[in-house]
N, C-alpha and C positions, 0 to 999 in steps of 0.2 A: 276772181274770188268774191268780189263785192256783188257781182250779178248772181252768182249761185246762192249767196247768203240771202239776197232779196227774194229770190224765188222760193227758198225754203221757208222764210218767214211769212210770205204771202200765202203759201199753201197751208201753213199751220194756222194762220189767222182765219182762213176760209173754213178749215176743218173745225176750229173752235166755234165759229158762228153756226155751222150746221149742227154741231152737237148741242149748242145752247137752244137752238130753235126746234130741235127734234126732227130735222129733215134728213139726218145722216142714215137713220135706220129705215129699212123698208117698211111701209105701212102694213103690208100683208103679214110680215113677221110679227108685228105688234098685235094685229088682230088674232093671229094664231096662238099667241101666248096669253090669252085672257085668263086661263086657268093656272097660270104660272109659267115660269121659264125653266127649261130643262137644264140639268147639270152640265151637260156637254156644251150647250149654247152659252151658259154662263162662263164656262171655262174659256171658250173662244173669245167672247166679248171682253173678258177681263184681260186676257193676254194681249188682245189688240189695243185696248185702252192703255195697258202698261207700256207697250212699245211706243204708242203715240206720245205719252207723257215723257218718256225717256228722250224721244226726239225733240220735244219742246224744251226740255232742260238743256240739251246739247246746243240747240239753236240760241237760247238765251245766253248760254256761256260764251258763244262766239260773238253774239251781239254786244256783249259788254265791252269788247275791245274796239267796237266801232263807235264813232261819234254821231252817226246819222240818226240813231234811235235814242229816245229819252231813257234815262236810267230808271226812272220811276215806273214807267210802263213795262220795261223789261223785268224789273224786280217783281212786279205784280204777277206777270205771266209765270215767272219762275216759281214763285211761292205757291201759286195755284197748281202748277204741274207737280211740284213736290208732294203736296197734300194728296192729289189724285194717285200718285205713284204709291204712297203709303197705303191708301185704301185698297188699291188693286193687289198689292202684295199680301195684305192681310186676308183678302177674299181668296186668293189662290192658295196660300199656305194653311190658313186656319179652317177655311170652309170647304173649298173644292177638293183639296188633297185628302182630307179625312173621309168625306162622303164618297169620293171616287174609289177609295180603298174598300169601303164597305159594300158598294154595289158593283165592284169589279166582276164578281162571279156572275151576277145577273146579266151584266152587259155581255160577258163572254158567252153565256148560254144563248142569249138572243142572237148574237152574231153567228154562232155555230148553227143555230136552228135556221137562220135565214140562208146560210151557205148550203146547208143540207137540203133545204126545200128547193133551192135553185138547182142543185145537182140532180135531185130527183126529177124535177121538171125537164131538165136536159136529157136525162136517161130515157124518160118516156118518149121524148121526141126522137132521139138518136138511136135508142136501142138499149141492150144490156150494158151495165157498167163494166169497166175493165177490172183486172185484178188489183191494180194499184189503188183504184178508188175504193174497192172493198177493204183493202188493208188500212187505208186512211180512216174509213168509217169505224173499223174495229178499234183502232188506236184511240179515236175520239171517244168511243163508248167507254173504254178502259179509263181514260182520263176523267170522264164525268163521274165514274164510280169512285175514283180516288179523291175527288173534290168533296165528297160527302163526309170524309173522315174529320175528326176534331182537330182543331188548330191549337196546339199547346202554347204557341207564342202569343196568342191573343189573351191568354189567362195570366201571362207574366206581366207584372207592372213595370213601368219604366224606371221606378225608383230602384228596383233590384239591379238593373243594368248600370245605373249611375253609381250605385253602391259598390258593385263589382269593379268598375273602373277606378273608383277611389281606393279600393283595397289594393289594387295592383300597383298604383303609383304612390300610395301613402308610405310614410316612413314608419318603420317598425318601432314601437314603443313597448318596453317591458312592462308587464302588468304589475300593479302595486298590490302585493299580497297583504301587507299590513301597513297601517299609517305610521306606526312607531316600532322601534326595535324592542323586542320582548326582553324582560329582565333576565339577566343571567343568574341561574340558580346553581351556583357552584357548591352550595352547602348540601345539595342532594346527591344521591348516588351511593354506590357501595363504598367508595373511599371515605365519604363523610360519616357513614353509619358504622364503619369499622372501629372497633374499640382500640384506643391508643393507650399506651403505657405512659403515665405522667412522669415516672422516674426517668425513663429513657428519653422522653422529650426534653426534660430539664437538662439531662446530661449532654444531649446534642446541642442545645442552645448555649450551654456554658462553654463547651469545647469549640464551638464555631466562632470564627472571627468576624462574621457578617454582622452588621448593625441590626438590632432587634428592638422593636417598640415595646417598652415596658410601662406598666401602669404607674401613675404617680405615687409617691411615697405616702403610705397611710391609707390609700383608697382600698386596699385589699384586706385591711384588718377588720374582723367581724366580732361583734358583741364585746367591744372594748378590749379585745385581746384574749377574752376567755374562749371565743369560738375559733381561734386560730386565724389563719389567712385564707382568703378566697383563692381557690386553686384555679389552674388553667381551664379545667373542665367546667367549673362553675361559671367562669367568665365567658366561656363559649356558649353555655346555656343561656346566660343573661343576654348575650349578643343575639342569639337566635330568637329569643322572645321579643326583643326590641325590633329586629328586622321583620318578624311576622306581623307585629302590630303596625308597623309603618307601611308594609305592603298591602295589608288588608284593611287599613283605616279602622282599626278596632282596638279596644283596650281589654286585655285579658284580666279577669278578676283575680285579686291577690289571694293570699292564703288566709284561712280563718285563724282565729286566736289559738285554737287547739293545734292546728297544723304548724303554725309558727313556733309554738312552744316546743312541739316535738322536734322540729328541725333544729332549734337552738340547742336542745339537749344532745342531739346527734352530733352537731358540730363540736360541742364541748367535749364529748366523748372521743371523737376522732382526733381532736387536738391533743388529748392526753395520751392516747394509745398509739397513734400513727406518727406523730411528730416527736422527734427526739433531738435536742440540740440544734433546732432549726432545720433538720432534714426530715424528709418524708419517708417513713418506713412502712407505708401502707401496703406495699407489694408483698410483705411477709405475712399478712393476714389471710386467713382462709376465705374471708368473705369476698375477696377480689379475685379468687382463682377462677379460671375458666371451667374447671371441672364442676365446681359447685353451681355455677351459673347455668350449665347445661343440664344438670340433674335436678335442680330444685323446681318446685311448682311455680308456674307463672302467676304473678300477682296482678291484680287489677290496677289500672291507672288511677292514681289518687288525685293528682293535680289537674287543673284545666289544661296546662301546657302538655302534659303527657297524653291526655285524651285527644288533644288537637293533633299531636304528632302521629298518634295511632290512626286517626282518620286520614291523614295525608299519606301514610304508607299504604293503606288499603285502597285508596282511590287511584 
């Protein structure tokens, strides 16, 4: 074991000396590469250097367990071999591999031309070519024509391949349609726009045993008692106006003095004609009948809130 290790280390040392002095390479090969080194020669030299450095690393690994060789010298040889291995690997993968793929077609054409010229020279000496040789020539011609077609894979970037691989292995995540939940508009729709009978609603509320939220005492009295009490319909209208202002961050203009005076008179008239002993008898009036509402002429929206509701219905 020790004798084999000594012979390997001596051979590696001699090889390193010859490489450092430049006597390992044939001088004729150096003279012939004055215009540059060929790609195939570079590939062969890089492979040979890579194998040599791997052998040096293996030898130093074995020499570490032996006490005959100083550790500092072995470490220096190992570090140098590792650096050379990295250089050779980069040359082979980044340089030779890409260039070889680009000129593979030219190399193949040159080799085929050489083989074809050699076969033609042999046929001239020996005689006519056989049927098998003719078939091989026809096949090679067909292959050459096919090589001129465009290569779609060359146009495809490597990022697309990596993206496709990521899409296959990635976890599915549901898309976010909106960052926040939209506001629920329960007040819209046919059910909200449908006219409700206030008398029937009051009867249902009174006959029901379920708890009902009622306004505080005195908050529904209007105009000091002369305007009667604010009905459920008016409270809903006030709540709609408040909700609209909060959702749209705006403040609707109030009524003018003329409109407020007219509304106060109408409330006083309704309190005198529709309310009797604390009960609402407005359903007996013809003004609230569905027949009159369907036959009378449409009136223009007078208040800002009515015009706003009209725009919302049309949009």
